[in-house]
N, C-alpha and C positions, 0 to 999 in steps of 0.2 A: 503495500500497499503505498512505498515511495513518492512521495507527493500530491498525493492522492487527500481530497479535503473529506478528514471525517469530523461528522458529526457526533456528541457523547448525547443524545436522551436519558433525561432523570427522572420520571415522575414520583410524586413525592406529596407524602398527605400529611401534616402534624408529623412531621421530623427534626426538626427544630434542633432534637441531642444528635443526629447524628448526620445532617447532610455536609456539616461544614470538612470534619472531620472523612465523606466520603470524595463529596469532593477534591480533600488536600492530594487525596489519594488516588485517584483517579489523574493526576495533573502530571502524578511522581511518576504514575504508569506508563500515561499517552499525552504528551508534551504537548505533541502537534495538535493534540483536537483542538475542535472547537465543545460549551456545554455548554448547553440547555434544560437550566433545570424548569419542568411543569408545575407551577405552586398550584395542584389541583384541590382548591377553595380551604389550605388549610385555617384554621383557629388560632396553631401559634406567628414562631418566631422564624418559621421554617424560608419563608421568598428572604428575609434579613440577613437571614443569617449566608441563606443562597450567593444570595447578589456579593455580600463583603469578601465569601469567601472567592469571588474573583467568576460565580456565571451568570451568564443574561438567563433573566428570570422571565415566562411567561403563567404569568397570575388568573391562575382563570376564577371567573370570580363566584361562584358553587362547586359541589363536589361531581366530579362527573365519571370517577372511573379509573381505570386504569386505560381501559380502551380509548377511550372519550381522554384523555390526556395525550398518549399515542399517534391518538389522533391527530393533536395538534403538533405534534413535536415529529411531523415524518413529515407533514403539509409542510412547515417548517425548515424544513432539508430537502423538500422538491423547489418549492418557492425561491431556496438561496443556492441551488446549484452545486450538491453535494452527491461526494459517492459512493459515501456511507454512514451512513445512520445505526449509530448501535442503545441500543436498553439495558438501560441496568438499575437496580434497581438505589433507593435512598438510604436503605440501612445497614448498607452494608454487609448482607452475606455473599452478595457477587464479588467476585474477588476481580482485581482490574488484572492483577498478572494474568492472567488469561489474555489478557484482551488484545494481543498482539497477535498469538497462536488464530483466533477465529477467525483476526480483519483477515489475517495470511491466508484462512483458506477463500475468499472470497475469489477467490482464481479460480475454484472450481468449484463453484457454485454460489444462488446469490439470498440464501439464507439462513447462515448456522448458527447452529442454536449451543451455548453454553450446556452442557445433561450429563444428569445425576445419571447413577445404576448404572452407568458408559464401561463399566472397567468387572472385575469384579470384587477388587478390596475397594469400592466405593464404601466409605465410612458410612454411609445418608443414610439410615435404615425408615422405613415406611410400610404396617405392616400393619393387614387386618382390610378391610373392605374399601377400603381407602390407597393401600399398594392394588387391590384388585384392579379397580378403576385407574390406576397410572395405566399399567400394567396393558389391561384394554385395550383404552385411546391410543396408545401408544406402538399397539401392532397396530390398527384400523389404520393411524396417522402414515407409519410405515409402507403401507398397500401403496396407499393414495402417493406417497411420493417416494415407490423403490427405491426406499434403502430403511437403508436399517438405524431407528429413533429408537430412542428410551427414555428420553425428557421432553417428551413432548407438552410441559405446563408449561417447562422455563418461559423467566420472562430474561434472560439474561441472554444475547444475541444477537446478532448482526447482519445490515441486509444493508443488498447493492445496487444501484441507482435506476434498476430494473424493479427491487423489489420496491425501491420508497415510492415511485409513480405507482405500484398497484398497492400499497397500502392508508399510500394520504386518499386515496379515494372510499377507500373498502374497507380498511381496517375494524373492524369492532365495538362502537361505540357501549354498545352496549357489556354492566360488568356479567355478563353468564356466559364462561370459555370463550375471554375472550383472547385469548393463549394458544388454543386449543383451535381458533375458529377460521384468525388468522390464519394460521399456519396451511390449511385449506383452501381460506382463500389463494392461497398464493400457490400449492402445485396446479388448484380448477384453473390459474393466471396463465399456467407455463412453467415455474417459476420455478427452479434446483433448490433442494433441502437436505443442509446434513449437518453434523454434530461436533461437535466435539468434546469431549470427555474436558467438566471442571470442576471440583470439593468449592460444596456452598459452605459454607459459612457464616460462625449462631448468627445472630440479631447484630448490632454495637449500643445502640439502644434504643427508648418502649418499649412496644408489647407487638405481638404477632398479629395479625387482624389477625387470622384465622384462628377459632384452637380448635383438638381437635375433631370438635366436632360439626365445630363449622368448615373445617377445606370439605369432610368427609362429604358434606351436601354442594360447597362449593363441587364439589369434584361431580358427582351425581348432575348438575344440572351441569358442569363441561361437555357429562356425554346427549345430555338433552344439548343443546347447541351444535356439537358435533354431527345428531343426526339431521337437524335440524340443515347446517349448513348444505350436508353431502344432497343432500333431496334438495333443495336452492331451486328455482331456475334464474344461474345469475345471469346476467347481461351479457351483451354480450363486448362490446364499452370494456367489459373488465380482460381481457384478454392485450387492448394496451394499457389499461392505466390516467394514470393520468396527468399535464401538460401541467406547468407552469403559469400561461399563462389562463388551460382551464380556472383555476387559483384565482385568479387575480378578481375573477366577476363574484367567488367567494369564501365571501367574510365567514370565519371560522364561527357556531354559534357560540362559542365559552367565550371569547375576547377576543382583541387583538393581537395579532403576530407583531412579535420587533422586526421594524422592518430594516432590521440589517441586523448580523453579526456581534455584535456589542457597542448594543442595546437595549434596554428595556424597554417589558407590555408593559401598558399598562390595561387595567377591562373601561 
């Protein structure tokens, strides 16, 4: 990815205690990349601390969930002509030291997932119904993508220009299996998908948004979203994706995007 423009998109909701450290670590690992924090309607100091850490901040006026935040980020990436867009969580669970490996794989695929469960010695353990649902989702998406995928619910991923153009228009905004449905959309659009083994970490601060019960419910909802995405009659323009010109006349419903990579957005 030498010489190419990379945008790191960090969706953040009430992550004031973690966001500064996350940004500093990303800067250390990929100093050449631009960094955009989508403040997803936070009620704390997330936006202020992200800006103080040197990130461009796009504050949404209310909480849209990860899907809505990421669609905003992909639109920004498309509008400003980035070659690659990275999705990474604000809570420190995604290790930025893997970013170079993920970006290197963009030469062989349009979407690269930072995946758990990809190696026998992966320390991340999930058991019971939650694990069964994750395995089923991975098997279905593997068949659709024509490659082995082990962690289709991972929010740690990299997309090239082709995938950015698809996600800018079609990334699922609803909080219903957005990571899973987005892979279906990418595969249906003809994007190639691969994965790189990564190790997830514990949260730096705060509490996880899902308890074990809520996580199981989320995965069940993700399975419903997967079925709906598979049977949906996608429009013909999905194959082409959006262009920057298309977005000029289509404002982001949640708020205005920054006019340039070094300007803070305001709702």
